[in-house]
Rosetta silent file (secondary structure, phi, psi, omega in degrees, C-alpha in Angstrom):
SEQUENCE: MAEGETESPGPKKCGPYISSVTSQSVNLVIRGVVLFFIGVFLALVLNLLQIQRNVTLFPPDVIASIFSSAWWVPPCCGTASAVIGLLYPCIDRHLGEPHKFKREWSSVMRCVAVFVGINHASAKVDFDNNIQLSLTLAALSIGLWWTFDRSRSGFGLGVGIAFLATVVTQLLVYNGVYQYTSPDFLYVRSWLPCIFFAGGITMGNIGRQLAMYECKVIAEKSHQE
SCORE:     score description
SCORE:     0.000 S_00000001
   1 L     0.000  134.343 -167.884  -24.140   -2.078  -75.189 S_00000001
   2 L   -79.514  161.544 -170.689  -25.751    0.251  -77.466 S_00000001
   3 L   -76.549  150.373 -178.472  -24.867    4.011  -77.358 S_00000001
   4 L    86.689  -17.472  173.530  -27.123    6.205  -75.211 S_00000001
   5 L   -82.746  138.614 -175.650  -27.889    3.443  -72.863 S_00000001
   6 L  -115.076  137.798  177.948  -26.777    4.150  -69.377 S_00000001
   7 L   -74.343  124.302 -179.913  -26.079    1.543  -66.827 S_00000001
   8 L   -59.817  134.120  178.068  -28.654    1.695  -64.016 S_00000001
   9 L   -66.660  132.711  178.207  -27.021    2.729  -60.747 S_00000001
  10 L   -90.617  178.244  179.303  -26.950   -0.107  -58.238 S_00000001
  11 L   -67.741  131.104 -175.098  -27.209    0.269  -54.501 S_00000001
  12 L   -70.402  132.600  179.298  -24.190    2.158  -53.114 S_00000001
  13 L  -105.193  152.373 -179.830  -22.082    0.146  -50.817 S_00000001
  14 L   -79.498  141.048  174.464  -20.114    1.681  -47.913 S_00000001
  15 L   -62.056  161.965 -177.076  -16.360    1.737  -48.360 S_00000001
  16 H   -61.121  -29.521 -178.549  -14.071   -0.440  -46.238 S_00000001
  17 H   -69.791  -46.703 -173.431  -13.018    2.706  -44.197 S_00000001
  18 H   -73.457  -32.829  173.968  -16.624    3.636  -43.227 S_00000001
  19 H   -58.948  -47.698 -177.525  -17.461   -0.053  -42.482 S_00000001
  20 H   -62.598  -41.222  179.322  -14.422   -0.268  -40.299 S_00000001
  21 H   -58.698  -52.613 -177.891  -15.232    2.904  -38.432 S_00000001
  22 H   -59.836  -43.171 -179.122  -18.849    1.814  -37.841 S_00000001
  23 H   -62.067  -40.495 -178.874  -17.712   -1.572  -36.641 S_00000001
  24 H   -68.416  -38.633  175.882  -15.206   -0.086  -34.229 S_00000001
  25 H   -64.352  -44.272 -179.325  -17.825    2.431  -32.856 S_00000001
  26 H   -65.612  -45.064  177.616  -20.306   -0.426  -32.166 S_00000001
  27 H   -60.899  -43.435 -178.044  -17.582   -2.530  -30.454 S_00000001
  28 H   -57.499  -43.572  179.690  -16.558    0.429  -28.494 S_00000001
  29 H   -68.678  -43.549  176.654  -20.097    0.945  -27.152 S_00000001
  30 H   -59.804  -47.668 -177.941  -20.549   -2.820  -26.423 S_00000001
  31 H   -59.914  -37.618  177.111  -17.247   -2.895  -24.474 S_00000001
  32 H   -57.653  -53.551  178.213  -18.383    0.226  -22.673 S_00000001
  33 H   -55.529  -48.149 -177.177  -21.745   -1.270  -21.629 S_00000001
  34 H   -59.327  -46.477 -175.062  -19.978   -4.615  -20.471 S_00000001
  35 H   -64.422  -38.858 -178.844  -17.492   -2.674  -18.429 S_00000001
  36 H   -59.122  -49.141 -178.186  -20.252   -0.515  -16.889 S_00000001
  37 H   -68.833  -30.151  174.315  -22.192   -3.529  -15.596 S_00000001
  38 H   -64.909  -46.609 -178.960  -19.117   -5.258  -14.441 S_00000001
  39 H   -64.761  -31.240  179.533  -18.286   -2.093  -12.428 S_00000001
  40 H   -67.137  -43.635 -179.946  -21.874   -1.837  -11.068 S_00000001
  41 H   -58.210  -52.684  178.858  -21.724   -5.502   -9.869 S_00000001
  42 H   -55.953  -40.233  178.911  -18.405   -5.077   -8.166 S_00000001
  43 H   -67.484  -35.702  178.836  -19.524   -1.950   -6.447 S_00000001
  44 H   -67.918  -38.317 -173.754  -22.610   -3.505   -5.106 S_00000001
  45 H   -72.100  -49.827 -171.207  -20.677   -6.530   -3.734 S_00000001
  46 H   -64.334  -45.877 -176.341  -17.553   -4.562   -2.454 S_00000001
  47 H   -69.644  -27.103  174.576  -19.601   -1.763   -0.964 S_00000001
  48 H   -65.379  -39.632  174.062  -21.742   -4.259    0.875 S_00000001
  49 H   -60.827  -38.244 -178.396  -18.612   -5.660    2.619 S_00000001
  50 H   -64.949  -47.657 -176.574  -17.623   -2.115    3.648 S_00000001
  51 H   -62.793  -43.052 -176.311  -21.136   -1.385    5.109 S_00000001
  52 H   -58.468  -39.661 -178.418  -21.320   -4.763    6.949 S_00000001
  53 L   -89.325    2.777 -179.047  -18.119   -3.923    8.705 S_00000001
  54 L    61.665   28.676  172.533  -19.184   -0.351    9.420 S_00000001
  55 L   -75.229  -39.905  177.006  -16.129    1.036    7.510 S_00000001
  56 E  -118.200  144.882 -176.791  -18.442    3.420    5.493 S_00000001
  57 E  -122.341  129.718  170.092  -21.586    4.956    6.916 S_00000001
  58 L  -113.203  145.392  179.634  -24.450    6.423    4.852 S_00000001
  59 L   -59.943  151.843 -173.404  -27.227    8.454    6.180 S_00000001
  60 H   -66.389  -27.181 -173.959  -30.392    6.322    6.542 S_00000001
  61 H   -80.062   -5.842  177.275  -32.462    8.360    4.102 S_00000001
  62 H  -113.954    8.088  171.548  -30.128    7.544    1.160 S_00000001
  63 E   -80.173  111.685 -168.335  -29.899    3.806    1.720 S_00000001
  64 L  -146.368   49.280  176.066  -32.078    2.644   -1.258 S_00000001
  65 L  -156.946  166.227  179.900  -31.175   -0.643   -2.672 S_00000001
  66 L   -69.736  -15.371 -179.155  -31.403   -4.397   -1.903 S_00000001
  67 L   -97.229   11.906 -175.954  -27.695   -4.386   -1.287 S_00000001
  68 L    53.399   46.952  179.699  -27.908   -1.634    1.406 S_00000001
  69 L  -129.757  150.684  178.094  -25.976    0.919   -0.679 S_00000001
  70 E   -57.378  141.929 -174.267  -26.659    4.444   -1.719 S_00000001
  71 L   -61.374  -26.927 -171.846  -28.375    4.466   -5.130 S_00000001
  72 L   -87.023  -10.622 -173.521  -25.831    6.617   -6.725 S_00000001
  73 H   -71.071  -52.461 -178.844  -22.773    4.483   -5.888 S_00000001
  74 H   -58.511  -42.323  178.708  -23.201    1.639   -8.349 S_00000001
  75 H   -68.804  -32.275  177.334  -23.836    3.913  -11.472 S_00000001
  76 H   -65.592  -51.662 -179.754  -20.865    6.151  -10.496 S_00000001
  77 H   -61.229  -34.216  178.831  -18.634    3.145  -10.140 S_00000001
  78 H   -70.126  -40.720  176.120  -19.937    1.613  -13.318 S_00000001
  79 H   -65.455  -40.242  177.709  -19.247    4.800  -15.285 S_00000001
  80 H   -65.126  -42.263  178.877  -15.719    5.016  -13.821 S_00000001
  81 H   -62.823  -41.812 -179.177  -15.040    1.437  -14.703 S_00000001
  82 H   -60.919  -43.573 -177.276  -16.217    1.936  -18.362 S_00000001
  83 H   -63.437  -49.038 -173.403  -13.872    4.962  -18.630 S_00000001
  84 H   -64.769  -47.972 -177.405  -10.891    3.155  -17.015 S_00000001
  85 H   -65.102  -31.551  177.279  -11.481    0.043  -19.086 S_00000001
  86 H   -86.380  -20.263  178.096  -11.697    1.828  -22.379 S_00000001
  87 H   -77.124  -35.224 -177.525   -8.727    4.151  -21.448 S_00000001
  88 H   -56.658  -62.479 -172.433   -6.075    1.374  -20.778 S_00000001
  89 H   -63.883  -27.306  176.421   -6.067   -0.086  -24.227 S_00000001
  90 H   -63.244  -43.855  178.728   -6.321    3.394  -25.798 S_00000001
  91 H   -66.105  -35.625  179.635   -3.259    4.491  -23.980 S_00000001
  92 H   -64.059  -36.643  178.920   -1.420    1.272  -24.937 S_00000001
  93 H   -68.054  -42.566 -177.865   -2.225    1.990  -28.680 S_00000001
  94 H   -59.723  -41.581 -178.021   -1.139    5.650  -28.265 S_00000001
  95 L   -79.973   -9.767 -177.812    2.172    4.702  -26.728 S_00000001
  96 L    69.848   24.299 -176.345    2.679    1.914  -29.320 S_00000001
  97 L  -126.018   79.076  172.414    3.198   -0.636  -26.441 S_00000001
  98 L   -57.319  127.378 -172.497    0.585   -3.275  -26.819 S_00000001
  99 L   -77.016  115.091 -179.229    0.100   -5.045  -23.432 S_00000001
 100 L  -122.416   13.100  179.933    0.861   -8.808  -23.987 S_00000001
 101 L   -88.586  123.946 -177.752    1.551   -9.995  -20.503 S_00000001
 102 L    47.143   58.465 -178.537   -0.766  -12.835  -19.331 S_00000001
 103 L   -91.588   71.133  169.074   -3.454  -11.920  -21.951 S_00000001
 104 L  -144.760  158.257 -167.896   -5.955  -14.663  -21.139 S_00000001
 105 H   -74.318  -23.135  178.490   -9.350  -14.595  -19.334 S_00000001
 106 H   -63.753  -35.002 -177.890   -8.144  -17.024  -16.614 S_00000001
 107 H   -73.262  -45.628  179.947   -5.544  -14.470  -15.623 S_00000001
 108 H   -52.792  -47.776 -174.272   -8.151  -11.586  -15.678 S_00000001
 109 H   -64.720  -38.773  172.434  -10.529  -13.575  -13.437 S_00000001
 110 H   -63.921  -33.691  176.244   -7.615  -14.196  -10.907 S_00000001
 111 H   -62.232  -48.693  176.066   -6.941  -10.507  -10.973 S_00000001
 112 H   -61.437  -36.018  177.423  -10.576   -9.792   -9.983 S_00000001
 113 H   -68.367  -38.332 -179.520  -10.393  -12.359   -7.252 S_00000001
 114 H   -69.269  -36.779  176.392   -7.279  -10.826   -5.772 S_00000001
 115 H   -61.505  -41.127  176.640   -8.806   -7.418   -5.974 S_00000001
 116 H   -61.747  -42.948 -179.836  -11.979   -8.603   -4.182 S_00000001
 117 H   -64.338  -35.254 -179.942   -9.634  -10.223   -1.553 S_00000001
 118 H   -67.072  -44.039 -178.675   -7.716   -6.899   -1.079 S_00000001
 119 H   -62.297  -42.859  179.963  -11.007   -5.037   -0.561 S_00000001
 120 H   -66.335  -30.395  179.042  -12.241   -7.696    1.793 S_00000001
 121 H   -69.996  -33.067  179.680   -8.985   -7.639    3.832 S_00000001
 122 H   -65.968  -26.157 -178.270   -9.456   -3.771    4.245 S_00000001
 123 H   -97.534  -25.994 -166.304  -12.817   -4.404    5.923 S_00000001
 124 H  -101.876  -42.112 -170.822  -12.205   -7.801    7.606 S_00000001
 125 L   -84.974  129.013 -176.434   -8.603   -7.960    8.865 S_00000001
 126 L   -88.822  121.596  173.336   -7.939   -6.338   12.172 S_00000001
 127 L  -115.033  163.890  175.577   -4.437   -4.513   12.602 S_00000001
 128 L   -60.806  -33.081  177.772   -3.071   -2.669   15.576 S_00000001
 129 L  -154.716  166.463 -171.393   -3.271    0.557   13.697 S_00000001
 130 H   -70.884  -29.267  177.782   -4.248    1.925   10.273 S_00000001
 131 H   -62.838  -45.005  179.327   -0.543    2.468    9.225 S_00000001
 132 H   -67.611  -32.791  176.841    0.121   -1.304    9.295 S_00000001
 133 H   -64.253  -44.845 -177.317   -3.064   -1.899    7.444 S_00000001
 134 H   -62.793  -50.650  175.298   -2.295    0.718    4.893 S_00000001
 135 H   -62.433  -37.874  176.185    1.234   -0.576    4.229 S_00000001
 136 H   -67.952  -39.802  177.805    0.013   -4.133    3.807 S_00000001
 137 H   -71.544  -25.028  170.925   -2.675   -3.191    1.411 S_00000001
 138 H   -64.179  -42.067 -177.266   -0.076   -1.060   -0.575 S_00000001
 139 H   -67.110  -39.435 -176.828    2.127   -4.001   -0.760 S_00000001
 140 H   -79.027  -31.742  176.857   -0.741   -6.276   -1.985 S_00000001
 141 H   -66.949  -46.220 -179.941   -1.854   -3.669   -4.523 S_00000001
 142 H   -59.592  -44.323  177.751    1.650   -3.259   -5.892 S_00000001
 143 H   -60.981  -33.702  176.152    1.806   -7.076   -6.002 S_00000001
 144 H   -66.563  -45.189  175.522   -1.380   -7.268   -7.981 S_00000001
 145 H   -62.202  -32.878  177.987    0.029   -4.857  -10.515 S_00000001
 146 H   -69.324  -37.664 -176.740    3.306   -6.852  -10.707 S_00000001
 147 H   -80.481  -32.759 -174.664    1.597  -10.100  -11.120 S_00000001
 148 H  -115.649   -6.754 -177.048   -1.087   -9.225  -13.660 S_00000001
 149 L  -126.016  -78.508  178.356    0.152   -6.032  -15.434 S_00000001
 150 L    64.306   21.158  176.362    3.753   -4.982  -15.042 S_00000001
 151 L   -94.827  145.818  172.411    3.303   -2.185  -17.664 S_00000001
 152 H   -63.447  -40.732  176.252    4.579    1.365  -17.044 S_00000001
 153 H   -58.875  -48.272  178.429    1.355    2.744  -18.375 S_00000001
 154 H   -63.236  -32.110  176.791   -0.727    0.647  -16.178 S_00000001
 155 H   -70.997  -44.232  178.861    1.224    1.727  -13.067 S_00000001
 156 H   -62.669  -45.376 -177.914    1.038    5.414  -14.028 S_00000001
 157 H   -70.371  -26.143  173.325   -2.613    5.221  -14.808 S_00000001
 158 H   -68.988  -46.515  177.148   -3.314    3.298  -11.519 S_00000001
 159 H   -59.664  -41.783  178.172   -1.479    5.976   -9.548 S_00000001
 160 H   -65.386  -38.894  179.969   -3.465    8.725  -11.371 S_00000001
 161 H   -68.171  -40.130  175.520   -6.803    6.991  -10.791 S_00000001
 162 H   -64.507  -35.671  176.928   -5.967    6.524   -7.101 S_00000001
 163 H   -71.406  -46.176 -179.636   -5.144   10.122   -6.635 S_00000001
 164 H   -63.268  -38.897 -177.204   -8.216   11.468   -8.527 S_00000001
 165 H   -70.623  -35.381  179.332  -10.597    9.011   -6.854 S_00000001
 166 H   -66.179  -41.202 -179.709   -9.246    9.784   -3.512 S_00000001
 167 H   -64.423  -46.065 -179.540   -9.657   13.559   -4.044 S_00000001
 168 H   -66.073  -29.417  177.376  -13.241   13.079   -5.059 S_00000001
 169 H   -68.743  -44.730  174.221  -14.022   10.838   -2.130 S_00000001
 170 H   -55.975  -42.447  177.120  -12.597   13.515    0.227 S_00000001
 171 H   -64.628  -43.430  178.668  -14.862   16.097   -1.331 S_00000001
 172 H   -64.842  -45.575  178.784  -17.923   13.803   -0.952 S_00000001
 173 H   -68.811  -33.781  178.717  -17.213   13.057    2.674 S_00000001
 174 H   -61.916  -35.696 -175.957  -16.355   16.693    3.371 S_00000001
 175 L   -91.613    7.749  171.269  -19.877   17.697    2.072 S_00000001
 176 L    79.195   19.525  175.035  -21.584   15.002    4.222 S_00000001
 177 L   -68.583  -37.069  170.293  -22.635   12.607    1.550 S_00000001
 178 L  -160.755 -176.075 -176.523  -21.297    9.746    3.607 S_00000001
 179 E  -148.178  164.840  175.324  -18.444    9.155    6.097 S_00000001
 180 E  -112.971  138.954  179.769  -15.722    6.769    7.100 S_00000001
 181 L   -76.317  139.642  174.327  -15.456    5.439   10.676 S_00000001
 182 L    56.717   53.683 -176.357  -12.013    6.312   12.293 S_00000001
 183 L   -68.142  141.039 -178.865  -10.772    8.467    9.400 S_00000001
 184 L  -132.772    2.538 -178.579   -6.864    8.984    9.587 S_00000001
 185 E  -131.547   83.822 -171.972   -6.102   10.575    6.150 S_00000001
 186 L    55.365 -109.441 -176.895   -8.042   13.885    6.354 S_00000001
 187 L   -99.249   -3.574 -177.481  -11.768   12.634    6.000 S_00000001
 188 E  -123.626 -179.272  178.713  -11.023    8.991    4.730 S_00000001
 189 L   -76.917  144.779  179.194   -9.029    5.934    5.555 S_00000001
 190 L   -72.197  -18.818  177.384   -5.306    6.036    4.600 S_00000001
 191 L   -80.302  -12.677 -174.589   -5.683    2.707    2.785 S_00000001
 192 H   -57.084  -39.106  172.504   -8.267    3.931    0.398 S_00000001
 193 H   -51.944  -38.921 -179.624   -5.790    4.967   -2.372 S_00000001
 194 H   -65.323  -38.934  174.828   -4.599    1.395   -2.449 S_00000001
 195 H   -61.880  -40.146 -172.539   -8.099    0.059   -3.077 S_00000001
 196 H   -73.992  -36.414 -178.836   -8.564    2.530   -5.943 S_00000001
 197 H   -64.129  -43.524  176.533   -5.137    1.697   -7.385 S_00000001
 198 H   -62.600  -41.761 -176.364   -5.950   -2.087   -7.320 S_00000001
 199 H   -64.054  -40.715  176.048   -9.394   -1.294   -8.747 S_00000001
 200 H   -69.622  -31.941  176.572   -7.888    0.611  -11.597 S_00000001
 201 H   -68.775  -38.011 -179.210   -5.416   -2.118  -12.468 S_00000001
 202 H   -67.700  -52.139 -178.195   -8.216   -4.691  -12.391 S_00000001
 203 H   -68.412  -26.981  168.401  -10.677   -2.828  -14.583 S_00000001
 204 H   -61.749  -37.286  177.549   -7.718   -2.034  -16.954 S_00000001
 205 H   -73.818  -29.934  173.566   -6.916   -5.566  -17.354 S_00000001
 206 H   -63.042  -48.205 -177.041  -10.722   -6.349  -18.119 S_00000001
 207 H   -60.134  -47.205 -179.766  -10.669   -3.602  -20.627 S_00000001
 208 H   -61.347  -35.422  178.273   -7.557   -4.712  -22.286 S_00000001
 209 H   -72.009  -33.613  167.994   -8.818   -8.272  -22.540 S_00000001
 210 H   -56.970  -50.120  178.358  -12.124   -7.047  -24.104 S_00000001
 211 H   -56.624  -43.676  179.422  -10.205   -5.017  -26.592 S_00000001
 212 H   -64.544  -37.185  176.487   -8.018   -7.948  -27.542 S_00000001
 213 H   -61.892  -42.403 -179.547  -11.030  -10.174  -27.985 S_00000001
 214 H   -61.510  -44.387 -178.202  -12.651   -7.488  -30.262 S_00000001
 215 H   -63.905  -42.488  175.603   -9.443   -7.417  -32.363 S_00000001
 216 H   -60.141  -41.005  177.219   -9.545  -11.136  -32.804 S_00000001
 217 H   -59.839  -47.074  179.872  -13.136  -11.127  -33.799 S_00000001
 218 H   -62.602  -41.073 -177.647  -12.481   -8.373  -36.351 S_00000001
 219 H   -66.343  -42.714  177.395   -9.483  -10.118  -37.682 S_00000001
 220 H   -61.395  -41.263 -176.949  -11.404  -13.407  -38.193 S_00000001
 221 H   -68.719  -36.054  179.682  -14.281  -11.626  -40.059 S_00000001
 222 H   -66.026  -32.853 -177.245  -11.692   -9.860  -42.310 S_00000001
 223 H   -72.102  -42.040 -179.623   -9.999  -13.127  -43.027 S_00000001
 224 H   -65.792  -35.031  175.542  -13.372  -14.806  -43.855 S_00000001
 225 L   -66.472    0.000    0.000  -14.266  -11.871  -46.291 S_00000001
């Protein structure tokens, strides 16, 4: 090449770090959206069971969907599901303890089925008193964690989610947003934390599985490149 001639600058390419960050951000958003819609669907179905059995009562003027549920319940549950589902794998990475117990979609689907069964039992099964029902659901919820999770981080997050969600529900009922029939734990049913615990474990398993699937896809793309 003759002197004085300069090489024309070609199109700049993003470095591997920027490409990786962009890809991870997009995948994070996709996982969040998927978790949100899963949470919305489960909220519609499970809340319908509770309303049909008169476990939860909403004022007539807030009933505004084809599933006879207050309009704000599905979006709130969807948002909570997205946060929980993204939080579980994030905590696993932070602790350096990747969750590898029963990491396949069939196990996740069984976990969802058991969670729906626990929620259905809370509305359908009749016990002599709420204490027996609460103890039974507590045992089933812990059994769900032991069968499909068994991680300390999963148990700790499940307990934290159950506590926080119960407090929020108490505040909603206290302010008259809706109510529970026959409350025996301040303004709610005593078995409600068990449902929240099982729900946290379930959404955590879904989030972990989605994160693992994302890692597999990224690894395959890197291998092809």
